[in-house]
N, CA and C of each residue as an Amber inpcrd file, in Angstrom:
protein
   747
 107.7550000  17.3950000  22.6410000 107.0170000  18.3260000  21.7910000
 107.9110000  19.5110000  21.4400000 107.5340000  20.2360000  20.4060000
 108.2610000  21.4580000  20.0580000 107.9930000  22.5130000  21.1120000
 108.9400000  23.4100000  21.2690000 108.8100000  24.4780000  22.2540000
 108.7460000  25.8120000  21.5380000 107.6900000  26.5940000  21.7940000
 107.6360000  27.9370000  21.2350000 108.8540000  28.7140000  21.7140000
 109.4600000  29.4570000  20.8060000 110.7430000  30.0790000  21.1070000
 110.6270000  31.5820000  21.2760000 111.4200000  32.1080000  22.2360000
 111.5270000  33.5550000  22.3950000 112.6070000  34.1310000  21.4870000
 113.3210000  33.2740000  20.7540000 114.3490000  33.7380000  19.8170000
 113.6590000  34.4560000  18.6620000 114.0760000  35.6750000  18.4080000
 113.3390000  36.5310000  17.4720000 113.3350000  36.0130000  16.0410000
 114.3350000  35.2370000  15.6540000 114.4480000  34.8380000  14.2500000
 113.9110000  33.4390000  13.9600000 113.2190000  32.8520000  14.9240000
 112.6070000  31.5450000  14.6880000 111.2620000  31.4950000  15.3840000
 110.5580000  30.3670000  15.2590000 109.2450000  30.2310000  15.8950000
 109.2350000  29.1440000  16.9710000 109.8030000  27.9880000  16.6420000
 109.8240000  26.8840000  17.5990000 111.2020000  26.2460000  17.5940000
 111.5070000  25.5180000  18.6750000 112.7420000  24.7430000  18.7260000
 112.3960000  23.2610000  18.7350000 113.2910000  22.4740000  18.1410000
 113.1290000  21.0110000  18.0450000 114.4780000  20.3990000  18.3770000
 114.5070000  19.5470000  19.3930000 115.7750000  19.0440000  19.9080000
 115.8650000  17.5160000  19.8570000 116.0930000  16.9500000  18.6720000
 116.3520000  15.5100000  18.5930000 117.7250000  15.1260000  19.1440000
 118.5820000  16.1350000  19.3780000 119.8550000  15.9370000  20.0650000
 119.9460000  16.9790000  21.1680000 120.4590000  16.5680000  22.3360000
 120.7470000  17.5170000  23.4010000 122.1750000  17.3030000  23.8840000
 122.7370000  18.3370000  24.4850000 124.0760000  18.2450000  25.0580000
 125.1620000  18.6900000  24.1070000 126.2580000  19.1780000  24.6700000
 127.3440000  19.6940000  23.8460000 128.5990000  19.8210000  24.7140000
 129.6720000  20.3670000  24.1170000 130.9270000  20.6560000  24.8120000
 131.4440000  22.0020000  24.3380000 132.1270000  22.7170000  25.2130000
 132.7110000  23.9960000  24.8480000 133.8240000  23.7920000  23.8220000
 133.8200000  24.6330000  22.7830000 134.8680000  24.5390000  21.7640000
 135.5080000  25.8900000  21.4410000 134.9290000  26.9940000  21.9270000
 135.4290000  28.3180000  21.5480000 134.9810000  29.3410000  22.5790000
 135.5190000  30.5550000  22.4480000 135.1740000  31.6180000  23.3920000
 133.6810000  31.9120000  23.4060000 133.0250000  31.7090000  22.2770000
 131.5940000  31.9490000  22.2130000 130.7870000  31.0350000  23.1140000
 131.3910000  29.9390000  23.5760000 130.6990000  28.9720000  24.4430000
 130.8120000  29.3040000  25.9230000 131.6180000  30.2900000  26.2860000
 131.9690000  30.4970000  27.6950000 130.7620000  30.6900000  28.5980000
 129.7440000  31.3950000  28.1160000 128.5500000  31.6500000  28.9220000
 127.3200000  31.0060000  28.2850000 127.4660000  29.7710000  27.8500000
 126.4260000  29.0810000  27.0780000 125.1070000  29.0050000  27.8470000
 124.0400000  29.5350000  27.2480000 122.7260000  29.5060000  27.8890000
 122.2080000  28.0820000  27.9910000 122.5050000  27.2480000  26.9830000
 121.9980000  25.8820000  26.9780000 122.6260000  25.0510000  28.0850000
 123.9020000  25.2910000  28.3640000 124.5800000  24.5890000  29.4530000
 123.9190000  24.9080000  30.7920000 123.6520000  26.1870000  31.0300000
 123.0030000  26.5810000  32.2880000 121.5810000  26.0360000  32.3680000
 120.8660000  26.0690000  31.2450000 119.4820000  25.5940000  31.2420000
 119.4160000  24.0940000  31.4700000 120.3480000  23.3520000  30.8910000
 120.3180000  21.8900000  31.0400000 120.4990000  21.4820000  32.4980000
 121.3100000  22.2290000  33.2370000 121.5060000  21.9310000  34.6570000
 120.1810000  22.0690000  35.4110000 119.4180000  23.1260000  35.0940000
 118.1250000  23.3170000  35.7460000 117.1370000  22.2290000  35.3340000
 117.1580000  21.8810000  34.0460000 116.2290000  20.8560000  33.5580000
 116.5310000  19.4980000  34.1780000 117.8090000  19.1910000  34.3670000
 118.1700000  17.9430000  35.0410000 117.6030000  17.9210000  36.4570000
 117.7700000  19.0270000  37.1650000 117.2780000  19.1040000  38.5470000
 115.7580000  18.9690000  38.6150000 115.0830000  19.3940000  37.5490000
 113.6250000  19.2950000  37.4890000 113.1610000  17.9070000  37.0730000
 114.1100000  17.0440000  36.6790000 113.7600000  15.6810000  36.2840000
 113.4150000  15.5170000  34.8190000 113.7140000  16.5160000  33.9820000
 113.4030000  16.4190000  32.5550000 114.1480000  15.2360000  31.9360000
 113.4170000  14.3820000  31.2550000 113.9640000  13.1180000  30.7550000
 115.1680000  13.3080000  29.8350000 115.1320000  14.3140000  28.9890000
 116.2000000  14.5000000  28.0010000 117.5140000  14.9720000  28.6170000
 117.4980000  15.3950000  29.8660000 118.6620000  16.0570000  30.4440000
 119.1790000  15.3350000  31.6890000 119.2160000  14.0150000  31.6210000
 119.7330000  13.2280000  32.7380000 121.1280000  12.6780000  32.4650000
 121.6590000  12.9070000  31.2850000 122.9810000  12.4070000  30.9000000
 124.0140000  13.5150000  31.1280000 124.9100000  13.3250000  32.0700000
 125.9040000  14.3510000  32.3930000 127.0560000  14.3440000  31.3880000
 127.5820000  15.5330000  31.1190000 128.7310000  15.6670000  30.2450000
 130.0310000  15.7260000  31.0230000 131.1300000  15.7600000  30.3050000
 132.4590000  15.8880000  30.8970000 132.5230000  17.2180000  31.6450000
 132.8120000  17.2060000  32.9460000 132.8110000  18.4640000  33.7090000
 133.8460000  19.4750000  33.2250000 134.8470000  19.0310000  32.4740000
 135.8600000  19.9530000  31.9720000 135.3340000  20.7790000  30.8010000
 134.3850000  20.2350000  30.0430000 133.9090000  20.9200000  28.8440000
 132.3920000  21.0280000  28.7690000 131.6980000  20.3540000  29.6610000
 130.2390000  20.3170000  29.6050000 129.6930000  20.4800000  31.0100000
 128.6910000  19.6960000  31.3860000 128.1450000  19.8530000  32.7230000
 126.9740000  18.9420000  32.9800000 126.3080000  19.0980000  34.1230000
 125.1690000  18.2470000  34.4850000 124.0440000  18.3430000  33.4580000
 123.5830000  17.1860000  33.0120000 122.4730000  17.1470000  32.0740000
 122.8360000  17.5300000  30.6570000 124.1270000  17.7950000  30.4010000
 124.5130000  18.3280000  29.0910000 125.4120000  17.3680000  28.3110000
 125.3770000  16.0930000  28.6560000 126.0780000  15.1140000  27.8450000
 125.3710000  14.9240000  26.5120000 126.1280000  14.7510000  25.4440000
 125.5310000  14.6210000  24.1130000 124.6750000  13.3480000  24.0610000
 123.4060000  13.5260000  23.7120000 122.4370000  12.4350000  23.7340000
 121.5120000  12.5600000  22.5330000 121.3200000  11.4660000  21.8210000
 120.3620000  11.4890000  20.7120000 119.0110000  10.9800000  21.2060000
 117.9480000  11.5000000  20.5970000 116.5830000  11.1810000  21.0280000
 115.7620000  10.7430000  19.8150000 115.9000000   9.4690000  19.4040000
 115.1520000   8.9930000  18.2270000 113.6530000   9.2090000  18.3440000
 113.1190000   9.1770000  19.5670000 111.6860000   9.3710000  19.7410000
 111.2090000  10.7540000  19.3420000 112.1230000  11.7170000  19.2820000
 111.7420000  13.0810000  18.9060000 111.6200000  13.2700000  17.3960000
 112.0520000  12.2880000  16.6350000 112.0450000  12.4490000  15.1780000
 110.6350000  12.5760000  14.6070000 109.6480000  12.0960000  15.3110000
 108.2810000  12.1330000  14.7810000 107.5760000  13.4620000  15.0240000
 108.1360000  14.3270000  15.8410000 107.4290000  15.5500000  16.2280000
 107.0090000  16.4280000  15.0530000 107.8890000  16.7300000  14.0930000
 107.4760000  17.6430000  13.0150000 106.3050000  17.1340000  12.1850000
 106.1020000  15.8230000  12.1330000 104.9830000  15.2790000  11.3720000
 103.6440000  15.6090000  12.0170000 103.6740000  15.9480000  13.3030000
 102.4260000  16.2010000  14.0390000 102.0430000  17.6770000  14.0710000
 102.9090000  18.5620000  13.5960000 102.5780000  19.9780000  13.6050000
 101.5520000  20.2790000  12.5230000 100.4960000  20.9560000  12.8770000
  99.3790000  21.1360000  11.9550000  99.5540000  22.3160000  11.0100000
 100.4190000  23.2640000  11.3720000 100.6340000  24.4400000  10.5260000
 102.1180000  24.5750000  10.2180000 102.4820000  25.2380000   9.1150000
 103.9010000  25.4370000   8.7820000 104.6150000  26.2360000   9.8640000
 105.8540000  25.8580000  10.1320000 106.6150000  26.5140000  11.1820000
 108.0450000  26.7680000  10.7180000 108.6610000  27.7780000  11.3450000
 110.1000000  28.0030000  11.2040000 110.7350000  27.3940000  12.4500000
 111.6530000  26.4570000  12.2380000 112.1060000  25.5740000  13.3080000
 113.6170000  25.6810000  13.4970000 114.0380000  26.0250000  14.7020000
 115.4540000  26.0000000  15.0570000 115.7740000  24.5890000  15.5610000
 116.6160000  23.8850000  14.8190000 116.9440000  22.4960000  15.1370000
 118.1130000  22.4580000  16.1320000 117.9120000  21.7440000  17.2350000
 118.9660000  21.5450000  18.2280000 119.4480000  22.8590000  18.8500000
 118.5240000  23.5910000  19.4080000 118.9000000  24.7830000  20.1740000
 119.6820000  24.4070000  21.4240000 119.6170000  23.1270000  21.8230000
 120.2960000  22.6440000  23.0220000 121.4620000  21.7180000  22.6840000
 121.9940000  21.8470000  21.4760000 123.1020000  20.9750000  21.0790000
 123.7290000  21.5270000  19.8150000 124.5790000  20.7080000  19.1840000
 125.1960000  21.0360000  17.9000000 125.0970000  19.7830000  17.0400000
 124.3430000  19.8680000  15.9620000 124.0750000  18.6920000  15.1350000
 125.3490000  18.0320000  14.6230000 126.4030000  18.8100000  14.4240000
 127.6280000  18.2610000  13.8470000 128.7010000  17.9770000  14.9020000
 128.2820000  17.8680000  16.1510000 129.1860000  17.4040000  17.2030000
 129.7040000  16.0170000  16.8230000 130.9460000  15.7310000  17.1390000
 131.5580000  14.4450000  16.7670000 130.8210000  13.2540000  17.3630000
 130.1080000  13.4620000  18.4730000 129.4040000  12.3630000  19.1220000
 128.0250000  12.0850000  18.5340000 127.5990000  12.8940000  17.5600000
 126.3120000  12.6460000  16.8960000 126.5810000  11.7550000  15.6850000
 126.0590000  10.5270000  15.6710000 126.3420000   9.6140000  14.5630000
 125.8510000  10.1640000  13.2280000 126.6160000   9.8890000  12.1810000
 126.2280000  10.3490000  10.8480000 124.8560000   9.8130000  10.4600000
 124.5590000   8.5780000  10.8220000 123.2500000   8.0140000  10.4740000
 122.1150000   8.7910000  11.1360000 122.3540000   9.3240000  12.3400000
 121.2920000  10.0930000  12.9920000 121.1420000  11.4590000  12.3370000
 122.2360000  12.0430000  11.8860000 122.1290000  13.2860000  11.1050000
 121.3070000  13.0230000   9.8540000 121.5500000  11.8880000   9.2010000
 120.7580000  11.5320000   8.0160000 119.2860000  11.3830000   8.3710000
 118.9850000  10.7850000   9.5230000 117.5920000  10.6290000   9.9410000
 116.9260000  11.9970000  10.1020000 117.6400000  12.9450000  10.6880000
 117.0930000  14.2930000  10.8640000 116.8710000  14.9570000   9.5030000
 117.8340000  14.8310000   8.6110000 117.6670000  15.3890000   7.2700000
 116.4730000  14.7530000   6.5550000 116.2350000  13.4700000   6.7670000
 115.0890000  12.7930000   6.1490000 113.7790000  13.3850000   6.6500000
 113.6960000  13.6600000   7.9670000 112.4890000  14.2730000   8.5130000
 112.2780000  15.6590000   7.9020000 113.3450000  16.4130000   7.7900000
 113.2510000  17.7590000   7.1970000 112.7370000  17.6710000   5.7650000
 113.2730000  16.7380000   5.0040000 112.8580000  16.5780000   3.6040000
 111.4020000  16.1250000   3.5080000 110.9830000  15.2900000   4.4490000
 109.6260000  14.7480000   4.4200000 108.5730000  15.7600000   4.8510000
 108.9970000  16.8930000   5.4060000 108.0450000  17.9060000   5.9020000
 108.3690000  19.2560000   5.2690000 108.1850000  19.3670000   3.9490000
 108.5850000  20.5930000   3.2450000 107.7530000  21.8100000   3.6070000
 106.6500000  21.6080000   4.3290000 105.8420000  22.7570000   4.7570000
 106.5510000  23.5750000   5.8280000 107.5600000  22.9950000   6.4840000
 108.3170000  23.6850000   7.5220000 109.6590000  24.1670000   6.9790000
 110.1900000  25.2060000   7.6030000 111.5370000  25.6940000   7.3050000
 112.4090000  25.4140000   8.5230000 113.5540000  24.7650000   8.2970000
 114.4210000  24.3380000   9.3960000 115.7410000  25.1060000   9.3760000
 116.1480000  25.5590000  10.5450000 117.3940000  26.3110000  10.7040000
 118.3580000  25.4970000  11.5750000 119.5250000  25.1850000  11.0310000
 120.5590000  24.4420000  11.7610000 121.7630000  25.3580000  11.9090000
 122.3020000  25.4370000  13.1190000 123.4350000  26.3190000  13.4000000
 124.5370000  25.4960000  14.0650000 125.7720000  25.6230000  13.5690000
 126.8700000  24.8340000  14.1180000 128.1240000  25.6690000  14.3490000
 128.9210000  25.2500000  15.3150000 130.2880000  25.7230000  15.4650000
 131.2680000  24.6800000  14.9280000 130.7660000  23.4910000  14.6440000
 131.6170000  22.4020000  14.1240000 131.5900000  22.4190000  12.6030000
 132.0210000  23.5200000  12.0340000 131.9200000  23.7070000  10.5850000
 132.8150000  22.7370000   9.8200000 133.9510000  22.3690000  10.3830000
 134.8440000  21.4530000   9.6880000 134.1910000  20.0870000   9.5200000
 133.5860000  19.5590000  10.5800000 132.9160000  18.2690000  10.4300000
 131.7500000  18.3830000   9.4500000 130.9890000  19.4730000   9.5440000
 129.8990000  19.6950000   8.6010000 130.3930000  19.5740000   7.1620000
 131.5030000  20.2430000   6.8610000 132.0400000  20.2140000   5.4980000
 132.5260000  18.8230000   5.1210000 133.1130000  18.1190000   6.0740000
 133.6700000  16.7960000   5.7810000 132.5970000  15.7550000   5.4750000
 131.4120000  15.9040000   6.0740000 130.3580000  14.9130000   5.8430000
 129.3090000  15.3980000   4.8490000 129.4680000  16.6010000   4.3310000
 128.4300000  17.2030000   3.4820000 128.0770000  16.3250000   2.2860000
 129.0850000  15.6850000   1.6760000 128.8130000  14.8730000   0.4870000
 128.1970000  13.5230000   0.8350000 128.0570000  13.2430000   2.1040000
 127.4200000  11.9980000   2.5480000 125.9750000  12.2300000   2.9600000
 125.5030000  13.4600000   2.7720000 124.1500000  13.8400000   3.1540000
 123.3580000  14.2970000   1.9360000 122.0530000  14.0740000   1.9700000
 121.1390000  14.5600000   0.9370000 120.4740000  15.8180000   1.4920000
 120.8920000  16.9840000   0.9910000 120.5010000  18.2570000   1.6010000
 119.1050000  18.6790000   1.1560000 118.1600000  18.8140000   2.0990000
 116.8020000  19.2430000   1.7520000 116.7610000  20.7250000   1.3610000
 115.8450000  21.0740000   0.4860000 115.7010000  22.4640000   0.0470000
 115.1950000  23.3670000   1.1670000 114.4810000  22.8080000   2.1320000
 113.8920000  23.6190000   3.2060000 114.7790000  23.6800000   4.4460000
 116.0720000  23.4060000   4.2630000 117.0390000  23.4930000   5.3530000
 117.9290000  24.7120000   5.1680000 117.9690000  25.5940000   6.1650000
 118.9130000  26.7070000   6.1950000 120.0940000  26.2780000   7.0590000
 121.2880000  26.3780000   6.5360000 122.4780000  25.9610000   7.2730000
 123.2770000  27.1760000   7.6690000 123.6110000  27.2760000   8.9650000
 124.3600000  28.4200000   9.4500000 125.5550000  28.0290000  10.2940000
 126.4880000  28.9730000  10.4460000 127.6230000  28.7920000  11.3450000
 127.7030000  29.9950000  12.2750000 128.1840000  29.7560000  13.4950000
 128.4120000  30.8320000  14.4460000 129.7250000  31.5280000  14.1100000
 129.6820000  32.8500000  14.0630000 130.8960000  33.6450000  13.8010000
 130.9160000  34.7450000  14.8510000 131.3810000  34.3920000  16.0420000
 131.3330000  35.3230000  17.1520000 132.5590000  36.2020000  17.2670000
 133.6350000  35.8380000  16.5540000 134.8730000  36.6090000  16.6430000
 135.6680000  36.4590000  15.3510000 136.6830000  37.3120000  15.1900000
 137.4100000  37.3410000  13.9190000 138.3970000  36.1860000  13.7640000
 138.5240000  35.3210000  14.7710000 139.4390000  34.1890000  14.6440000
 138.7370000  32.9080000  14.1890000 137.4480000  33.0080000  13.8310000
 136.7350000  31.8160000  13.3640000 136.1670000  32.0150000  11.9550000
 136.7940000  32.8870000  11.1760000 136.3340000  33.1250000   9.8080000
 136.3940000  31.8550000   8.9600000 137.2260000  30.8920000   9.3420000
 137.3050000  29.6490000   8.5760000 135.9630000  28.9230000   8.5400000
 135.1270000  29.1460000   9.5530000 133.8060000  28.5040000   9.5480000
 132.9840000  28.9540000   8.3420000 133.1400000  30.2260000   7.9570000
 132.3930000  30.7410000   6.7950000 132.8600000  30.0380000   5.5270000
 134.1580000  29.8390000   5.4000000 134.6830000  29.1390000   4.2240000
 134.1540000  27.7110000   4.1580000 134.0880000  27.0360000   5.3100000
 133.5330000  25.6800000   5.3220000 132.0550000  25.7000000   4.9350000
 131.3180000  26.6930000   5.4100000 129.8910000  26.7870000   5.0890000
 129.6740000  26.9270000   3.5950000 130.5410000  27.6820000   2.9360000
 130.3800000  27.8980000   1.4980000 130.5120000  26.6030000   0.7010000
 131.1450000  25.5950000   1.2820000 131.3720000  24.3510000   0.5380000
 130.1770000  23.4080000   0.5780000 129.1950000  23.6600000   1.4440000
 128.0910000  22.7140000   1.5670000 126.9480000  23.1300000   0.6420000
 126.2150000  22.1550000   0.1070000 125.1630000  22.4600000  -0.8740000
 123.8220000  22.8180000  -0.2400000 123.8440000  23.6560000   0.7940000
 122.5940000  24.1100000   1.4110000 121.9330000  25.1470000   0.5140000
 120.6080000  25.1160000   0.4490000 119.8740000  26.0790000  -0.3690000
 119.9870000  27.4860000   0.1920000 120.0930000  27.5960000   1.5190000
 120.2240000  28.8820000   2.1960000 121.3360000  28.7630000   3.2320000
 122.2570000  29.7390000   3.2250000 123.3740000  29.7380000   4.1780000
 123.3290000  31.0240000   5.0000000 123.6160000  30.8920000   6.2930000
 123.5650000  32.0920000   7.1320000 124.6620000  32.0850000   8.1850000
 124.9350000  33.2870000   8.7210000 125.8980000  33.4730000   9.7930000
 125.1710000  33.9860000  11.0300000 125.5490000  33.4640000  12.1920000
 125.0560000  33.9920000  13.4560000 126.2290000  34.6180000  14.1920000
 126.2890000  35.9310000  14.1720000 127.3660000  36.6720000  14.8330000
 126.8930000  37.0470000  16.2350000 126.7430000  36.0180000  17.0590000
 126.2020000  36.1740000  18.4050000 126.6860000  35.0400000  19.2930000
 127.1790000  35.3040000  20.4850000 127.4240000  36.6530000  21.0120000
 128.6100000  37.3040000  20.3120000 128.4040000  38.4940000  19.8140000
 129.4570000  39.1860000  19.0720000 130.5310000  39.6790000  20.0470000
 131.7420000  39.1520000  19.8850000 132.8200000  39.4120000  20.8410000
 133.9200000  40.3110000  20.2960000 134.0010000  40.4620000  18.9720000
 135.0080000  41.3250000  18.3590000 134.4010000  41.9740000  17.1240000
 135.0980000  42.9510000  16.5940000 134.7360000  43.4720000  15.2690000
 134.9490000  42.3740000  14.2350000 134.1700000  42.4280000  13.1540000
 134.3030000  41.4470000  12.0690000 134.5330000  42.1920000  10.7530000
 135.7010000  42.7890000  10.5980000 135.9640000  43.5470000   9.3680000
 136.1770000  42.6130000   8.1870000 135.8690000  43.1100000   7.0040000
 136.1650000  42.3860000   5.7530000 135.5410000  41.0030000   5.7210000
 134.2760000  40.9080000   6.1310000 133.5620000  39.6420000   6.0080000
 133.4180000  39.2660000   4.5400000 133.7300000  38.0340000   4.2100000
 133.4840000  37.5340000   2.8660000 132.0800000  36.9410000   2.8530000
 131.1440000  37.6580000   2.2490000 129.7480000  37.2420000   2.2500000
 129.3270000  36.5710000   0.9620000 130.2740000  36.1890000   0.1290000
 129.9500000  35.4450000  -1.0850000 129.2380000  34.1430000  -0.7110000
 128.0870000  33.9130000  -1.3080000 127.3500000  32.6840000  -1.0560000
 126.5780000  32.6700000   0.2470000 126.5460000  33.7970000   0.9560000
 125.8160000  33.9040000   2.2200000 124.5190000  34.6690000   1.9870000
 123.4270000  34.1630000   2.5390000 122.1030000  34.7360000   2.2950000
 121.5700000  35.5910000   3.4410000 122.1420000  35.4090000   4.6320000
 121.5380000  36.0370000   5.8210000 122.5880000  36.1550000   6.9000000
 122.5620000  37.2630000   7.6480000 123.4650000  37.4420000   8.7900000
 122.6450000  37.9280000   9.9820000 122.8080000  37.2310000  11.1060000
 122.2200000  37.6210000  12.3800000 123.3440000  38.1920000  13.2500000
 123.0830000  39.2580000  13.9650000 124.0660000  39.7940000  14.9130000
 123.3780000  40.0780000  16.2340000 124.1330000  39.9280000  17.3240000
 123.5460000  40.2070000  18.6310000 124.5750000  40.1670000  19.7360000
 124.2650000  40.8570000  20.8220000 125.1340000  40.8730000  21.9890000
 124.8190000  39.7430000  22.9430000 125.7300000  39.5140000  23.8660000
 125.5720000  38.4390000  24.8380000 124.6400000  38.8750000  25.9620000
 123.9380000  37.9060000  26.5500000 123.0800000  38.1970000  27.6960000
 123.4190000  37.2530000  28.8370000 123.0140000  37.6570000  30.0380000
 123.2760000  36.8440000  31.2160000 124.1140000  37.6100000  32.2350000
 124.2920000  37.0450000  33.4200000 124.9990000  37.7620000  34.4950000
 126.4660000  38.0400000  34.1850000 127.0630000  37.2870000  33.2710000
 128.4640000  37.5150000  32.9110000 128.5960000  37.9850000  31.4650000
 127.5850000  38.6730000  30.9720000 127.5780000  39.1130000  29.5740000
 128.7800000  40.0020000  29.2700000 129.4390000  39.6910000  28.1550000
 130.5800000  40.4950000  27.7180000 130.0760000  41.6360000  26.8360000
 130.6820000  42.8190000  26.9340000 130.1660000  43.9860000  26.2140000
 130.3840000  43.8950000  24.7110000 129.5140000  44.5500000  23.9760000
 129.5980000  44.6140000  22.5180000 129.6580000  46.0740000  22.0940000
 130.6070000  46.4150000  21.2730000 130.7570000  47.7780000  20.7770000
 129.7270000  48.0250000  19.6670000 128.8990000  49.0730000  19.7780000
 127.9230000  49.3530000  18.7180000 128.5560000  49.4720000  17.3350000
 129.8030000  49.9320000  17.2630000 130.4570000  50.0710000  15.9620000
 130.6230000  48.7260000  15.2690000 130.7780000  47.6560000  16.0430000
 130.9110000  46.3300000  15.4380000 129.6290000  45.9500000  14.6910000
 128.4910000  46.2100000  15.3260000 127.1990000  45.8720000  14.7250000
 126.9330000  46.7340000  13.4970000 127.2030000  48.0240000  13.6150000
 126.9710000  48.9330000  12.5000000 127.7940000  48.5240000  11.2790000
 129.0260000  48.0870000  11.5280000 129.8870000  47.6800000  10.4230000
 129.3480000  46.4170000   9.7410000 128.8680000  45.4620000  10.5210000
 128.2910000  44.2520000   9.9310000 127.0580000  44.5940000   9.1120000
 126.2000000  45.4480000   9.6660000 125.0070000  45.8790000   8.9130000
 125.4050000  46.5300000   7.5930000 126.3920000  47.4000000   7.6370000
 126.8040000  48.0970000   6.4140000 127.4230000  47.1370000   5.4050000
 128.1810000  46.1680000   5.8840000 128.7490000  45.1720000   4.9710000
 127.6420000  44.3590000   4.3020000 126.6050000  44.0070000   5.0800000
 125.4750000  43.2760000   4.5010000 124.7680000  44.1240000   3.4490000
 124.5780000  45.4130000   3.7480000 123.9310000  46.2920000   2.7790000
 124.6940000  46.3830000   1.4810000 126.0030000  46.4790000   1.5800000
 126.8340000  46.5710000   0.3830000 126.8240000  45.2820000  -0.4260000
 126.6710000  44.1340000   0.2730000 126.7010000  42.8420000  -0.4020000
 125.3130000  42.3520000  -0.8020000 124.2720000  43.0790000  -0.4090000
 122.9090000  42.6440000  -0.7230000 122.4790000  41.4280000   0.0730000
 122.9590000  41.3330000   1.3210000 122.6530000  40.1940000   2.1860000
 121.6780000  40.6440000   3.2760000 120.6570000  39.8410000   3.5380000
 119.6730000  40.1660000   4.5700000 120.3470000  40.2500000   5.9390000
 119.9710000  41.2730000   6.7130000 120.5790000  41.5160000   8.0280000
 119.5060000  41.5250000   9.1010000 119.7720000  40.8100000  10.2010000
 118.8370000  40.7170000  11.3210000 119.5860000  41.0590000  12.5980000
 119.1430000  42.1110000  13.2910000 119.7720000  42.4650000  14.5720000
 118.9010000  41.9410000  15.6970000 119.4380000  41.0000000  16.4780000
 118.6470000  40.2960000  17.4810000 118.5280000  41.0490000  18.7980000
 119.6520000  41.5660000  19.3230000 119.5930000  42.2220000  20.6350000
 120.9220000  42.8910000  20.9590000 120.8530000  43.8910000  21.8590000
 122.0700000  44.4670000  22.4050000 122.6350000  43.6020000  23.5220000
 121.7690000  42.8780000  24.2050000 122.2190000  42.0310000  25.2970000
 122.2980000  42.7790000  26.6180000 122.8470000  42.1170000  27.6060000
 122.8990000  42.6590000  28.9590000 122.5440000  41.5710000  29.9420000
 122.1200000  41.9360000  31.1020000 121.8140000  40.9230000  32.1160000
 120.7040000  39.9800000  31.6510000 119.7410000  40.5010000  30.9140000
 118.7120000  39.6690000  30.2900000 118.7270000  39.9510000  28.7930000
 118.1950000  39.0150000  27.9730000 118.2220000  39.2260000  26.5280000
 117.5640000  40.5230000  26.0720000 116.5130000  40.9420000  26.7720000
 115.7570000  42.1280000  26.3500000 116.1280000  43.3800000  27.1360000
 117.1740000  43.2860000  27.9480000 117.5050000  44.3820000  28.8620000
 117.7250000  45.7030000  28.1390000 118.3900000  45.6770000  26.9970000
 118.7290000  46.9090000  26.2880000 118.0660000  47.0150000  24.9210000
 117.0310000  46.2030000  24.7190000 116.2700000  46.3010000  23.4800000
 117.0210000  45.7790000  22.2730000 116.4750000  46.0930000  21.0850000
 117.0820000  45.6100000  19.8420000 117.0060000  46.6380000  18.7160000
 116.8230000  47.9010000  19.0810000 116.8410000  48.9280000  18.0440000
 118.2770000  49.3250000  17.7070000 118.5200000  49.5200000  16.4460000
 119.8110000  49.9930000  15.9460000 119.5470000  51.1980000  15.0650000
 120.1230000  52.3370000  15.4280000 119.8850000  53.5820000  14.6970000
 118.3970000  53.8920000  14.5790000 117.6830000  53.6650000  15.6980000
 116.2890000  54.0750000  15.7710000 115.2800000  53.1500000  15.1410000
 115.6890000  51.9580000  14.7470000 114.7360000  51.0330000  14.1440000
 115.1820000  49.6000000  14.4060000 114.2710000  48.6670000  14.1620000
 114.6190000  47.2550000  14.2360000 115.0070000  46.7610000  12.8470000
 115.8540000  45.7600000  12.8230000 116.3480000  45.1740000  11.5760000
 115.9570000  43.7050000  11.5760000 114.9230000  43.3830000  10.8010000
 114.3180000  42.0520000  10.8320000 114.3480000  41.3610000   9.4730000
 115.3070000  41.7000000   8.6360000 115.3680000  41.1110000   7.3100000
 115.5680000  39.5990000   7.4010000 114.9040000  38.8860000   6.5100000
 115.0390000  37.4380000   6.4090000 115.4590000  37.0780000   4.9930000
 116.0230000  35.9090000   4.7830000 116.3890000  35.4990000   3.4190000
 115.1740000  35.4670000   2.5200000 115.3880000  35.6640000   1.2350000
 114.2720000  35.6630000   0.2880000 113.5660000  34.3270000   0.2520000
 114.2390000  33.2620000   0.6930000 113.6400000  31.9320000   0.6990000
 112.7640000  31.7030000   1.9110000 112.6210000  32.7170000   2.7820000
 111.8580000  32.5230000   4.0330000 110.4260000  32.0870000   3.7320000
 109.9940000  31.0800000   4.4680000 108.6340000  30.5850000   4.3100000
 107.6660000  31.4370000   5.1190000 106.4670000  31.5440000   4.6660000
 105.4250000  32.2200000   5.4200000 104.7060000  31.2040000   6.2780000
 104.8650000  31.3630000   7.5910000 104.2770000  30.3750000   8.5050000
 102.8690000  30.7780000   8.8940000
């Protein structure tokens, strides 16, 4: 079933794929990796496949779940859906045909809005012309540091109706962001016992760049030991802008 989400910019999560591997500094304290270990210990069916201990962990081996494809058809009201919060849809181990199956479900349920986020932007771009992109799919890439700006360029090449950046966990300043063709930017600090610090100036600069470019800006959290430890106000207010294409759920 779908899981109601505490993530501020979505409503529910849907995981037809679970498991992943570390590919960048942004993965170092992955919440999904830690959660999958607990879910495996609890006997959760989706999290019994172990990943490579060098890049993954217990319960976090990449696994597709065809039985989960029917879930969105059973939701009675429109929802904003984060797809694969426990994986990466464009991981090399996810078959192209299964990505197509997920896109088909998204297209068949236009009452819902689906958000897909990847760090595998190169594979996304390489297979983009082999996919039929639904209008109700928002495609995003993680941009946690200034050495992964190439992901934004790859995102611009795909024919998604809405494109967004997730600058979380924000690990460096992101000066001179090229926001051409980008509809939405999320920013946030890292949370957890090993959370890395975020300079407020980095967030302020991203917000100002979005304002200058006319791009919706969403500030998720300052981060800390827990996600809500230091709140989410920036300059005395919350920033909850969504793309103009946002559906009313």
